[in-house]
C-alpha positions in Angstrom: 14.8 50.9 49.5 12.8 49.3 52.2 9.5 47.9 51.0 6.2 47.7 53.1 3.5 45.3 52.7 1.3 45.6 49.6 -2.4 46.4 49.5 -5.1 45.5 47.1 -7.8 47.8 45.6 -11.0 46.4 43.8 -12.1 49.2 41.4 -15.3 47.7 40.8 -17.0 49.1 44.0 -19.8 51.4 43.1 -21.0 52.1 46.6 -19.0 53.3 49.7 -20.1 53.4 53.3 -20.9 56.7 54.9 -19.9 57.7 58.3 -23.2 56.5 59.8 -22.7 52.8 58.4 -25.3 53.2 55.5 -24.3 53.0 52.0 -24.9 55.5 49.1 -24.8 55.4 45.5 -21.8 57.6 44.2 -21.5 59.5 41.1 -19.9 57.6 38.6 -17.7 60.2 37.0 -15.9 63.4 37.5 -17.3 66.4 35.9 -16.5 67.0 32.2 -13.1 68.8 31.8 -13.0 72.3 30.9 -10.1 71.4 28.4 -8.1 68.4 27.9 -4.3 68.6 27.2 -1.6 66.1 26.2 2.1 66.3 25.9 3.1 69.4 23.8 5.5 67.2 21.7 2.8 64.6 20.9 -0.5 65.0 19.1 -3.5 64.2 21.1 -4.6 60.7 20.4 -7.4 58.3 21.1 -5.0 55.8 22.6 -4.4 57.6 26.0 -5.5 55.2 28.8 -5.0 57.6 31.6 -5.8 61.0 32.8 -5.1 63.5 35.6 -7.8 66.0 36.7 -6.7 69.2 38.6 -9.1 70.1 41.3 -7.0 73.0 42.9 -4.2 73.6 45.3 -2.4 70.1 45.3 -5.5 68.2 44.7 -5.5 66.1 41.6 -7.4 63.0 40.7 -5.8 60.4 38.6 -7.8 57.8 36.7 -6.3 54.6 35.3 -7.4 50.8 35.0 -10.8 51.7 36.7 -9.3 53.4 39.8 -9.1 56.8 41.0 -6.1 58.1 43.0 -6.6 61.5 44.8 -3.6 63.5 46.0 -3.8 66.0 49.0 -7.6 66.5 49.3 -8.6 70.1 49.8 -12.1 71.3 48.9 -12.7 74.3 50.8 -13.8 77.5 49.0 -12.9 80.9 48.6 -13.1 82.8 52.0 -12.6 79.7 53.9 -9.6 79.6 56.5 -7.1 76.8 57.2 -4.7 76.5 60.2 -1.1 76.1 59.2 0.8 76.2 62.4 0.9 78.1 65.9 -0.8 81.5 65.2 -0.6 80.9 61.5 -3.7 80.8 59.1 -4.4 81.2 55.4 -7.4 82.2 53.4 -8.5 80.5 50.4 -8.8 82.7 47.1 -10.3 80.1 44.9 -13.0 77.3 44.5 -12.2 73.6 43.7 -13.2 72.4 40.4 -15.5 69.8 42.0 -17.2 70.0 45.4 -16.2 67.3 48.0 -19.7 65.7 48.2 -19.9 65.5 44.3 -17.0 63.3 44.0 -17.1 59.9 42.3 -15.8 56.9 44.4 -12.1 57.4 45.2 -10.1 54.4 45.7 -6.8 55.6 47.3 -5.5 58.9 48.6 -1.9 60.0 48.5 -1.4 62.6 51.3 2.1 64.4 51.4 1.6 65.8 54.9 -0.8 66.6 57.6 -1.6 70.3 56.9 -5.1 71.6 56.4 -4.5 73.2 53.0 -3.9 69.5 52.0 -6.4 67.5 54.4 -8.9 70.1 55.4 -11.3 70.0 58.1 -14.3 69.0 56.0 -12.4 66.3 54.1 -11.2 64.9 57.7 -14.8 64.9 58.9 -16.5 63.6 55.8 -14.3 61.0 54.2 -15.0 57.3 54.8 -12.9 55.9 57.6 -11.9 52.7 55.5 -10.6 54.8 52.7 -6.8 53.6 52.0 -4.4 56.4 52.6 -0.8 56.4 51.9 1.2 59.2 53.9 3.8 60.3 56.3 4.4 58.5 59.7 3.5 61.8 61.2 0.2 62.0 59.4 -0.5 58.3 60.1 -0.2 58.9 63.8 -2.7 61.7 63.6 -5.1 60.0 61.4 -5.2 56.7 63.3 -5.6 58.1 66.9 -8.8 59.9 66.7 -10.7 57.5 68.8 -13.3 55.0 68.2 -15.5 55.7 65.1 -13.3 58.6 64.2 -10.0 57.2 63.3 -9.1 56.2 59.8 -8.6 52.5 59.6 -6.5 51.8 56.4 -3.7 54.4 56.7 -0.2 53.2 55.6 3.0 55.1 56.5 5.8 55.5 54.2 8.9 57.5 55.0 11.5 58.9 52.4 12.9 55.8 50.3 10.3 53.3 51.5 7.9 51.9 48.9 4.9 49.7 48.7 2.8 48.1 46.1 -0.9 48.7 45.3 -2.2 45.8 43.5 -5.4 46.4 41.2 -7.9 43.6 40.9 -8.5 43.1 37.3 -11.6 41.3 36.3 -10.2 40.4 32.8 -6.5 39.9 33.1 -4.4 39.7 30.0 -2.4 36.4 29.6 1.1 36.5 28.5 3.7 34.1 28.1 7.4 34.7 29.0 10.2 32.3 28.8 11.5 31.4 32.4 14.4 29.7 30.5 15.3 29.0 27.1 13.4 25.8 27.1 10.6 26.4 29.6 7.9 28.9 28.8 5.9 30.1 31.8 2.2 31.3 31.6 1.6 34.6 33.3 -1.2 37.1 34.0 -0.4 40.6 33.3 -2.2 42.6 36.3 -2.3 46.5 36.7 -0.2 47.6 39.7 1.1 50.8 41.3 4.3 51.2 43.1 4.4 54.2 45.6 7.9 55.4 46.8 8.3 58.2 49.3 10.6 60.9 48.3 12.4 63.4 50.6 10.9 66.7 51.4 11.4 69.8 53.8 9.2 72.7 54.5 12.2 74.3 56.2 15.6 74.4 54.5 18.8 72.7 55.6 20.5 74.4 58.6 20.0 75.4 62.1 16.2 76.6 61.2 15.5 73.0 60.2 16.9 71.4 63.3 14.8 74.0 65.5 11.7 73.0 63.6 12.5 69.2 64.2 12.6 69.9 67.9 9.6 72.4 68.0 7.3 70.7 65.3 5.9 73.9 64.2 5.8 72.7 60.6 4.8 69.2 60.0 7.2 66.8 58.1 6.4 66.1 54.5 6.9 63.8 51.7 7.1 63.6 48.0 6.4 60.6 45.9 7.6 58.5 43.0 4.1 57.0 41.7 4.8 54.2 39.2 1.9 52.9 37.1 2.7 49.6 35.5 1.9 45.8 35.5 3.0 42.8 37.4 3.4 39.5 35.8 1.9 37.1 38.2 3.2 33.7 37.6 0.7 30.8 37.6 3.0 28.1 38.6 6.4 29.7 39.4 5.8 32.2 42.3 9.5 32.6 43.2 9.8 36.2 41.5 9.9 38.9 44.1 7.1 41.5 43.6 9.7 44.2 42.7 11.2 41.9 40.1 7.8 41.1 38.7 6.8 44.7 38.2 7.1 46.6 34.8 6.7 50.2 35.1 4.7 51.9 32.2 4.6 55.6 33.5 6.6 57.3 36.3 5.2 60.4 38.1 7.4 62.4 40.6 5.1 64.6 43.0 7.5 67.0 44.6 5.1 67.5 47.8 5.5 70.8 49.6 9.3 71.3 49.9 11.9 73.6 49.3 14.9 72.9 47.1 17.1 71.0 49.5 20.1 68.7 49.3 18.2 65.6 49.9 16.5 65.9 46.4 19.8 65.5 44.7 19.5 61.9 45.3 16.3 61.4 43.2 18.2 61.8 39.7 20.8 59.3 40.9 18.2 56.7 41.6 15.8 57.5 38.7 17.1 59.7 35.7 20.8 58.7 35.8 19.8 55.0 36.5 17.8 54.3 33.3 14.5 55.1 35.1 13.1 58.3 33.4 10.6 60.4 35.0 7.7 60.9 32.6 5.9 63.6 34.7 6.5 66.0 37.6 3.7 67.5 39.5 5.6 70.4 41.2 4.4 72.1 44.4 5.1 75.8 43.9 3.5 79.0 45.4 6.4 80.2 47.4 4.4 79.9 50.5 5.3 82.1 53.5 4.6 82.1 57.2 3.3 83.6 59.2 1.5 85.0 56.2 1.4 87.6 53.3 1.7 90.6 55.6 4.7 89.3 57.3 6.5 86.8 55.1 9.2 85.7 57.2 10.0 82.2 56.2 9.3 80.5 52.8 8.3 76.8 53.2 7.4 75.7 49.6 9.3 76.5 46.4 9.1 79.8 44.5 9.5 80.0 40.8 13.4 80.2 40.8 13.4 77.1 43.1 11.0 75.2 41.0 12.9 75.6 37.8 16.1 74.6 39.6 14.2 71.4 40.6 13.0 70.9 36.8 16.7 71.1 35.8 17.9 68.5 38.6 15.3 66.0 38.1 14.8 66.5 34.2 11.2 65.1 33.7 9.9 64.7 30.3 7.1 67.0 31.3 6.2 69.1 34.2 2.9 70.3 35.4 2.8 73.0 38.2 0.2 72.8 40.9 -0.3 74.5 44.3 0.3 78.1 43.2 -2.3 80.4 43.8 -5.1 78.9 45.9 -4.2 80.6 49.3 -3.1 84.1 50.2 0.1 82.7 51.7 1.2 82.0 48.2 3.4 84.9 47.0 5.1 83.4 44.0 2.4 83.2 41.4 2.3 81.0 38.3 3.2 83.8 36.1 6.6 83.9 37.8 7.3 80.2 36.9 6.0 80.7 33.3 8.8 83.5 33.0 11.5 81.3 34.7 10.7 78.3 32.5 10.6 80.5 29.2 14.0 82.0 30.2 15.4 78.6 30.8 14.3 77.4 27.3 11.8 74.9 28.8 8.5 75.9 27.2 8.2 72.6 25.4 8.7 70.7 28.7 5.7 72.1 30.6 1.8 71.9 30.5 -0.1 74.4 32.5 -3.5 73.2 33.9 -6.5 75.4 35.2 -8.8 74.1 37.7 -11.1 71.8 36.1 -8.5 70.8 33.4 -7.3 67.4 32.7 -4.1 66.1 31.3 -4.4 62.8 29.2 -1.5 60.4 28.8 -0.7 56.7 28.0 0.7 54.1 30.4 3.0 51.7 28.2 2.5 48.0 28.1 5.3 45.8 29.4 
């Protein structure tokens, strides 16, 4: 895989610049979750050290080690419209679990693609311009070319199979001692770290239609992600270890992004599940999104329930959480379809269902 330069985040910030250059004190916490869930095979315990809050659509907020990572920010309300392509619009059917301007400080955004139901017009107008965003090369071009004062200034492009590290400043690093050889112990600091790897995704399936879309650009390129939460062992004296060699993953999340089940996805288990790198959690984008719209559903551009279960069987995550399933009228495959397909596949113990405003608690393993 091709690695891009790493970035560093300081989670101690309590203020953030607004668009006019002033500062404002932000809320310190997300709203209390309507319900908290954990792995169905594990009793809820107090040792959970991370949680995922479901806002709605594909918008989630992950909290771990003092940082907040937000996926695909969409905060429009019921009745609002988004533009999805030439002559294609969709209407939101639901409200987000928290309003955009009631968010606490966000440290990082993972944006799967540049579509208004994943990065809406209010989000684009309101987010601070120095907010770190990891996204596709296509979205990078759009977000960084808006002109002086409007362009986002900390956008990082990852294509499929490219990765980058996000270092988290830890004010109280945990020292550990490892043996560099049988006779020479080396003192190291264990620091929290993320590794983000772009995964393949296609709105338009394999074949001639996909090639036509590549030329016309009617539907934008999209990514999935492998998000690994873990620690790096930073050597005090010996800095010869490569960043990837010093990283120890404690929890691995696959975010499918808006994709159909396509052949490119079959490489994921080869590189992870079958290579001794199990996927702890999959956030799967469903809905069976159709264009031009619900009254003329000519083309499906996100997985429906059957394709979703097909992906679960391929990737074999320890647990799956479906998102992106009923928030817009372009979604024609409801969550109930996926529940039925998972039950028929005997996978009820491998899935957690979150409503907007619910959270999932889990534990990132220590190295």
